Structure formats: C-alpha cells, structure tokens
C-alpha positions in Angstrom: -0.1 0.0 0.0 2.9 2.3 0.6 4.3 1.8 -2.8 0.7 3.0 -4.2 1.1 6.2 -1.8 4.5 6.8 -3.3 3.2 6.9 -6.7 0.3 9.1 -5.9 2.7 11.5 -4.0 5.1 11.5 -7.0 2.2 12.3 -9.4 1.2 15.0 -7.4 4.8 16.4 -7.3 4.8 16.5 -11.1 1.5 18.3 -11.3 2.7 20.8 -8.8 6.3 21.4 -9.8 6.8 19.9 -13.0 10.8 19.8 -13.8 12.1 23.0 -12.2 14.8 24.3 -14.3 18.5 23.7 -13.1 17.5 20.9 -10.7 19.4 17.6 -11.1 17.4 15.2 -13.1 17.7 11.5 -13.6 17.2 11.9 -17.4 19.8 14.4 -17.7 22.1 12.1 -15.8 21.4 9.3 -18.2 22.0 11.7 -21.1 25.5 12.6 -19.5 26.3 9.0 -19.3 25.3 8.1 -22.6 27.3 10.7 -24.2 30.4 9.7 -22.1 29.8 5.9 -22.8 29.3 6.4 -26.5 32.3 8.6 -26.9 34.6 6.1 -25.1 33.2 3.0 -27.1 32.8 4.4 -30.5 36.4 5.9 -30.4 37.9 2.5 -30.0 35.3 0.2 -31.7 33.1 0.0 -34.8 29.6 1.1 -34.0 27.8 -2.3 -34.2 24.7 -3.8 -33.0 26.8 -5.6 -30.4 28.6 -2.6 -29.2 25.3 -0.6 -29.0 23.9 -3.7 -26.7 27.0 -3.2 -24.1 26.5 0.8 -24.4 22.9 0.2 -23.3 24.0 -2.2 -20.3 26.8 0.0 -19.3 24.4 3.1 -19.1 21.5 1.3 -17.5 23.6 -0.5 -14.9 25.6 2.7 -13.9 22.1 4.3 -13.4 20.8 1.7 -11.3 24.1 0.8 -9.3 24.1 4.9 -8.4 20.3 4.3 -7.2 21.2 1.1 -5.4 24.2 2.9 -3.3 22.1 6.1 -2.6 19.1 4.0 -1.4 21.4 2.1 0.8 22.8 5.3 2.4 19.5 6.8 2.9 17.9 3.8 4.2 20.5 3.8 7.1 18.8 7.4 8.2 15.4 6.2 7.3 15.1 8.3 4.2 15.1 5.6 1.4 11.4 6.3 0.9 12.1 10.0 -0.3 14.7 8.6 -2.8 11.9 6.4 -4.2 9.3 9.2 -4.4 12.0 11.5 -5.9 12.7 8.8 -8.8 9.2 8.1 -9.6 8.5 12.0 -9.7 11.4 12.6 -12.1 10.4 9.8 -14.2 7.0 11.4 -15.0 6.9 14.1 -17.6 3.3 15.2 -17.9 3.6 18.9 -16.6 7.0 19.5 -18.1 5.7 18.4 -21.3 2.6 20.5 -21.2 4.9 23.5 -20.2 7.1 23.0 -23.3 4.2 22.5 -25.7 2.4 25.8 -24.4 5.7 27.5 -24.7 5.6 27.0 -28.5 1.9 27.5 -28.9 2.1 31.2 -27.9 4.5 32.3 -30.4 2.9 30.0 -33.0 -0.4 32.0 -32.3 1.6 35.2 -33.0 2.8 33.8 -36.2 6.3 33.9 -34.8 7.4 30.7 -36.6 11.1 31.0 -35.9 10.5 31.2 -32.2 8.0 28.4 -32.3 10.4 26.2 -34.2 13.3 26.8 -31.4 10.8 25.9 -28.8 9.9 22.8 -30.7 13.4 21.8 -31.3 13.9 21.3 -27.5 11.3 18.3 -27.4 11.6 16.5 -30.7 14.5 14.8 -32.6 13.5 15.8 -36.1 15.1 19.1 -37.7 12.7 21.8 -37.2 14.4 24.8 -39.1 12.1 24.6 -42.3 9.0 23.4 -40.8 5.9 25.3 -41.9 2.8 26.1 -39.4 1.1 22.8 -40.0 4.2 20.8 -39.8 5.2 22.6 -36.5 1.6 21.4 -35.2 1.9 18.0 -36.5 5.3 17.6 -34.6 4.0 19.0 -31.4 0.7 16.5 -31.6 3.0 13.4 -32.5 5.3 14.6 -29.5 2.3 14.6 -27.4 0.9 11.4 -28.5 4.3 9.4 -28.2 5.1 11.2 -24.7 1.8 9.8 -23.4 3.4 6.3 -23.4 7.2 7.0 -22.7 7.1 10.0 -20.8 3.6 9.6 -18.7 2.0 6.2 -18.6 5.2 4.1 -19.2 7.0 5.1 -16.1 3.7 5.1 -14.1 3.2 1.5 -15.3 6.5 0.4 -14.3 6.6 2.1 -10.9 3.2 0.4 -10.1 4.4 -2.8 -11.4 7.8 -3.0 -9.6 8.6 0.2 -7.9 10.9 3.0 -8.3 13.9 1.0 -9.7 11.6 -0.2 -12.5 10.5 3.4 -13.3 14.5 4.4 -13.2 15.3 1.5 -15.6 12.4 2.4 -18.0 13.1 6.2 -18.1 17.0 5.5 -18.8 15.9 3.0 -21.7 13.6 5.7 -22.9 16.5 8.3 -22.9 18.8 6.0 -24.6 16.2 5.5 -27.4 15.8 9.1 -27.8 19.7 9.7 -27.9 20.6 6.9 -30.1 17.7 4.7 -31.1 16.5 6.5 -34.3 17.4 5.6 -37.8 20.4 7.4 -39.4 23.8 6.5 -40.9 25.3 7.0 -37.6 23.0 5.0 -35.4 21.6 2.4 -37.8 23.6 -0.3 -35.9 24.6 1.1 -32.8 21.2 2.4 -31.7 19.2 -0.8 -32.7 19.5 -2.5 -29.2 18.3 0.6 -27.5 15.5 1.1 -29.8 14.5 -2.4 -29.4 14.7 -2.4 -25.6 12.5 0.8 -25.7 10.0 -1.2 -27.7 9.9 -4.2 -25.5 9.5 -2.1 -22.3 6.9 0.3 -23.8 4.9 -2.5 -25.5 2.2 -2.7 -22.8 2.0 0.9 -21.7 1.2 1.9 -25.4 -1.6 -0.5 -25.7 -2.9 0.8 -22.3 -3.0 4.2 -23.9 -4.7 2.8 -27.0 -7.6 1.0 -24.8 -8.0 4.2 -22.9 -8.5 6.1 -26.2 -11.0 3.1 -27.1 -12.8 3.7 -24.0 -13.6 7.2 -24.8 -15.2 6.0 -28.2 -12.5 6.2 -30.8 -14.1 6.9 -34.2 -12.4 4.1 -36.0 -12.3 0.3 -35.6 -9.3 -1.4 -34.0 -8.2 -3.4 -37.3 -7.8 -0.1 -38.9 -5.6 1.2 -36.3 -3.6 -2.0 -36.1 -3.2 -2.1 -39.9 -1.9 1.7 -40.0 0.1 1.7 -36.7 2.1 -1.5 -37.8 3.7 0.5 -40.7 5.6 2.8 -38.3 9.2 1.7 -37.4 8.4 1.7 -33.7 5.3 -0.5 -32.7 4.5 1.7 -29.8 4.9 5.3 -31.2 3.1 4.3 -34.3 0.1 3.0 -32.1 0.0 6.5 -29.9 0.1 8.6 -33.0 -2.6 6.6 -34.8 -5.1 6.7 -32.1 -4.4 10.4 -31.5 -4.6 11.2 -35.2 -8.3 9.6 -35.6 -9.2 10.8 -32.2 -8.4 14.5 -33.3 -9.4 14.0 -36.8 -6.3 15.1 -38.3 -3.7 13.7 -40.5 -0.4 12.7 -38.6 2.9 10.9 -39.9 5.0 11.3 -42.9 8.4 12.4 -43.8 10.8 13.8 -41.3 14.4 15.1 -41.4 16.9 14.0 -38.7 20.3 15.4 -38.9 19.9 16.4 -42.5 18.6 12.9 -43.6 15.0 12.5 -44.9 13.2 9.6 -43.3 10.0 8.5 -44.8 7.3 7.3 -42.3 3.7 6.1 -42.8 0.6 8.5 -42.6 -2.1 7.9 -40.1 -5.7 8.9 -41.0 -4.8 10.1 -44.5 -8.3 11.2 -45.1 -7.8 13.7 -42.0 -7.3 17.4 -42.4 -3.9 18.8 -41.7 -3.4 19.9 -38.0 -4.1 23.4 -36.9 -3.2 25.4 -33.9 -6.2 24.8 -31.9 -5.5 20.9 -32.2 -2.4 21.4 -30.2 -4.6 22.4 -27.1 -7.3 19.6 -27.7 -4.3 17.2 -27.7 -3.4 18.3 -24.6 -6.6 18.0 -23.0 -6.8 14.4 -24.4 -3.4 13.7 -22.9 -4.6 14.5 -19.3 -7.8 12.6 -19.7 -6.1 9.4 -21.1 -3.4 9.7 -18.3 -6.3 9.8 -15.6 -7.9 6.9 -17.3 -4.6 4.9 -17.3 -3.7 5.6 -13.8 -7.1 4.7 -12.6 -7.0 1.3 -14.2 -3.7 0.5 -13.1 -4.3 1.5 -9.3 -7.4 -0.5 -9.4 -5.7 -3.5 -10.6 -2.7 -3.0 -8.3 -5.2 -2.5 -5.0 -6.9 -5.6 -6.1 -3.9 -7.6 -6.3 -2.7 -6.1 -2.7 -6.1 -7.0 -1.3 -6.1 -10.7 -2.8 -2.5 -11.1 -1.5 -3.6 -9.6 2.1 -6.6 -12.1 2.0 -4.3 -15.0 1.4 -1.9 -14.1 4.0 -4.8 -13.9 6.6 -6.3 -17.2 5.4 -2.8 -18.9 6.3 -2.3 -17.1 9.4 -3.0 -19.4 12.5 
C-alpha cells in the first residue's frame, strides 16, 4: 500500500512542480552517461549492434548502481522512501511536457514561426528549421501522443508494477532510445539495441494508452488502427500517433528530417485534415484525460492484487 502512496505523491509533485529549471534530473544524468560511454566505445570500436548492446547495459547498470548505493545510504537514516518518491516523480513528464508545448503555442499563435521552431526543437528529435505552421503543429501533436506512452503512462506503469527501480530503468531506456535509437547513418546499428529495448518495455503501456482511447469512443475500428500503426518503425509510437490522429480527426505521420537525412514514415488517418493550432490544445486535454484513465485502471488492478494477497496471508495465518 505504501508503494501506491509513493506513486500518488510522485504524481502530485509532478503536477505541482513539473521539472524546475536547473534541478538535477535522472534523465539528464542518463544523457550525460550516454554521451560519455558512446564517445569512449565508438572511439575504439566499430559502432555495431553488439557494441550498442554493451553501451545500453553500461549506461543502465551505472544508473541503477548509483540508485542502489544512494538507497542503501538513505535507508540507514530512514530516508529511503524519499529517494523512491523522487525517482518516480522525475520519471513522469506530464507537466513539463505541457509547459514545453504551451511555450511554442504562444509564439505560433502570433505567427512567430522561428521562435516556435526553436521551442519545438527542445522536445523533438527531427530537424525543425524549415517546418511550416502545419508541420510544427503535427510535430507537437506527435510528440504529445508518443510522450503519453514513454513520458507518462510508461513510467507510472513500471512504478506500479515494480517500484522506483523499474521506473528508473524504463526512463533510462527511453532516454537512450531518444539519444541513439533513431534511424540514421550514424546510429543504424549502434542504436538498434536501445530502440528494441525501449520497444519491449513500452509495449504494454502503449496498448494501455490505446485501450484508454478506445474507452472514450475512438471513431475508427481497431483493425484500421492495427493496420496503420504497424507500418511505423516503432510498434508503440505508431500506435499512439495513430489513435491520436483519429481522435482529433487530423492527418499525422509522413516524412521527417533527422540530422539532414530525410526519413519516410507512414501516414495515419490519411483522409484527415492537416493539423491546426487549436488541435495542439485539444491534444493536451486528451493527454490529461487519457493519463487519468490509465492511472485509474492501473491503481484499481494494483489495489485488487494487494487486497487478494492480504486475504491469502490472513487465511494462512493461525
């Protein structure tokens, strides 16, 4: 039961504080370690799939090792619980994502596209320098859809399933996917393991997000979503973007440019209109609603399991 309370406190902290600028953060720490290990490994060896797997293990084990050492120290002064809450809180990116999106909506509404592109570049991996207004809106909505899984529901799911260490592992894996997991000449092989690890860990959270959208009455059948989303390189990002596209009635997906290289992607809801500025705000509302539905479902299951376990213990107690 205390683990459930930790998660609720962590969610409350995210809603209240977001990610204060300048504070130490587990995601930034993972990014620093990733940069360090990547330079060390690729300087001496060819960037193969095997080297990418070693890179993933080194970064993840280093992060978890630091967590374990800190946890042991804090437990001696009975503050281990605070570390667990902090890790879960920093693993959730709901409020920070909303603030980043709102920061680009304001200049976009005033037709300051250059400023909006700079704001967008902070939260997406694609090149943003030449995006027009519709493409900026598309990128923002796709970021919201994908982040529903990997920045919000994913870490909450793993925290509920196995506590703060699992949430930390998941957030680290997601960070590594963002750093090296996309297709380019540089990371085609080196980043493949990171991309696949994130796919595996995000598989259930992505389908939970989709289920929450279906509960709200998604205006398309599951077979269509399944067919279209499976054309995406990521089985999870494609699913999130596809359900969001049909929920808003807009066209998402298509070509993107990463580090100067054009990558062709599938189009979701091809018959939909191109995204407009107001669609960004609507997608934020859906982000909050879907998050609430997913958290409620996960907590109901968790409490049911705790209750069942308590009954079994009581039944076997003399």
